[in-house]
N, C-alpha and C positions, 0 to 999 in steps of 0.2 A: 580698313582702307579709308582713305580720306581724300576729299578735294579734287579739283580739276586743275592739273598743272599745264601750263602753256609753254614749257621750256622747249619742246621738241622741235618746232619749226625752225627757229633760229639756229639752234645747236646742230641739228642734222644738216641743215643747209650749209653751214660753214664746213662741216666735216666732208660733205660731198664735194664742195668747191675745192677744199684742200687736196682731197684725193685725186680729183680730176687734174690738178696742176702738179701732182707729184710732190706736194709740199708737206704732207703729214709726217713722212718719215724724217724729213729734215727738222721739223719742229720737235719731234720726239727725240731725235739724236741730240739736239741742244739741251733738252730737259734732262736726259740721261747724264750728259757731261757735267752739267751744273750740280745735279744731285750727288754724283760721285765725288766731285770736288769738295762739296760741303760736308758730306757725311761718310765718305769711304765707299768701297766697291761691294760691300756685303749687304744685300737687301734685308737680311734677318736682323741687322742692327741699325740699318739706315731706312727709316720709315719712308722718307721722301723718295728714295730710289725704288723701294718696293711699290709705291703708288704709281711711279712713272712706268715701271715694268708692267704693272697691271693695265695701265692705259695703253701701252704699246701692244700688249697681247690682244687687247680688245679691238685694236685697229689692225690686227693681223700682221704685225711686224714679226718676221721670222726670228726664232730664238737665237740663231747664230748671229744675226744682225744686232740683236740686243747685246749678246755677249761681247761682240767685237767693239761695240760702243763703250761698254763698261771698261774693257781692257785698255782701249785707246785713251779714255779719260783718266784712268788711274796710272797709266804707264808713261805718258808724255808730259814731262814737266813744261815743255815749251808749247803745249797745245793752246788753241785759241781760248781766250779768257772771256766768257760770257757773263754779263751782269743782268740780274733780274730787275726790271723797271716797271712800275705801274703808273698809268696815267688815268685821271678821272676827269669827266667833263659832261657837258650837256649837249644833247642833240635838239632838233626842232621840236616844238610842242612840249618842252619840259621833260623830254626823255633823258634818262640817265645812261651813261656809257662808261664802262671800265675796260681799259686796254692793258693787257699783260704782255710784256715784251722781254725777249732774251737777246741781248745785243753785245757786239764787241765795239760799238761806237754809240755812246749815249747821245751825243750831239746830233748824229744822223737820225737816230730813232725818234728823238724828240721833235726834230724838224718835220719829219715825214708824218708823224702822228698829228701834229698841229696842223699841217697842211690838209690832211684828210678832214679834220673837223671844220676848218675854215671853208673849204670848198663845198661842204654840205650845210653851211650856215649854222654850225655849232660852235662851241667854245670850250677850251681846256680850262678846268678849274683847279683848285688847290687839292692837295692830298686829303682825303677823307670827305670831300664835298658830296660824293654820292655813294661811297662804299657802304655806308651805314644802312642803305636801302636794300642791301643784298645779304644773304646768309651763305656762309661757306659750308658746303656739305659734300660728303661722298655721294655719288650718284651712279647707279647702275640701271641701264635700260635693257629690257629683254623684249624681243619681238615675239608676239604670241604665236605666230606661224612656225617659229623655230623651236618653241618650247613645248614639251610633251606634258608638262605639269599644269594642273588647273590652278586658278587664282588662290584658293584657300591653302593648297599644299605649298605653293611657292611662298606665300606670305608667311606660313608657319616656319619654313626653312630660313627665310630671311630674318625673322624676328629671333629665332633660336640662335642665329649666328651673330646677333648683336645689332641688327638694323633698327633705326628709329621709326621709320614710316614706310608704308607700302601703298602705292597708288596704281589703280587700274585705269588705263586709257582704252580707246576704241581698238587700237591695234597693238598695244604694248603694255608692259608693266614697268613701273619706276620704283626702285628701292633707294631710300635715302638713309645715310648713316652720318654719325659724327665723323669728322675728318680723321680722328685718331683711330676709329674703328673700321675704317673703310677696307683696309687690307685683309682683315680677318673675315669680313663678309665675302669679299672677292675670292679669297682662298677657298672658303666653304663651297661657293658656287662652282669654282674651277674643279675642285676635287670631285664634285658630283656630276661634272660634265654638262652643267647648265650653260647654254650658249648666251653670250651677252653682246648686244649691239655696240654698247659703249660702257666704259667703266672708268671713272676719274673723280678727283676732287675738284669741285667747280663752285661757281657763285650763282645762287638762285635769287631772283628778285622777290622781295616780300610782297610787292604789289605791281600790277602792270598798268601801263599807260596806253590808252587807245588814241590813235590819230585818225581824224576824219578829213583833214585838209590834204588834198592831193599833192600840193607843193611841199608840205612838211614831210609827207611820206617819201616823195622823190628825193628830197635832200638827205633824209636820214638813211635811205637806202644807198645813196652815194657815199656817205661817210663809211658805212659798213663795208661796202664793196672795195673802197680804197684801202681800208685797213686790212681787209683780207688779202690784198695784193702785196702787202709789205712782208718781206722775208723775216724782219725782226719781230713781227707781231706773232705771239703764240696763241692768245685767246682774246676774244672780244665778248663782253657781256652787256646786255641792254635790257631794260624793263619795258621795251616796246611790245605790245600785244599785236602780233601780225593778224590776229583774227582767225 
């Protein structure tokens, strides 16, 4: 086991906000549609689709809803065409922000993302300006209260399945994988009935930035809240340490 990870606050806050607004299934539906379009409807040969299905199941999306999404995406030639777009920029205090969007209107998405940055005193940068500060990893979060296994047993199962790292927090366990090995670890946990709070391929900051200026915190929070409200926005990553 290693280190102290500070991923949970921001990630779980966003997921709760999304769920409260009924947004998470819409987000996952778009991801399924794009994955099917890019690699076909069979998750055994389409790793990206398998990863999205894993994420959908971890967010309690019903199997029939997942199946309908796959069939709809593979069967409708005239269905909405979503494009994956990534924006990178800076928030107050030198914080780094990455925004992933799936949109049917890139001009609208770009304008709305830029507007969120501007209103929070941030700025959009060029491609690659902050992404080098993040590592792309498969990440599985397990609530200690929902898991009957102790840390050593769970860590052994994770590493045997191909995980790279195992971290224990006060109330949860975090399993990290190489992106290509994520689905295998997820399947191993699913087969054993191990409950997962979240499971996805994500971006984790290599280092975190602490903000002490109240105005900077207020502005950064505004950026993140405005981005959360955008239907086109799928994921928002930042290296802000909320403390």
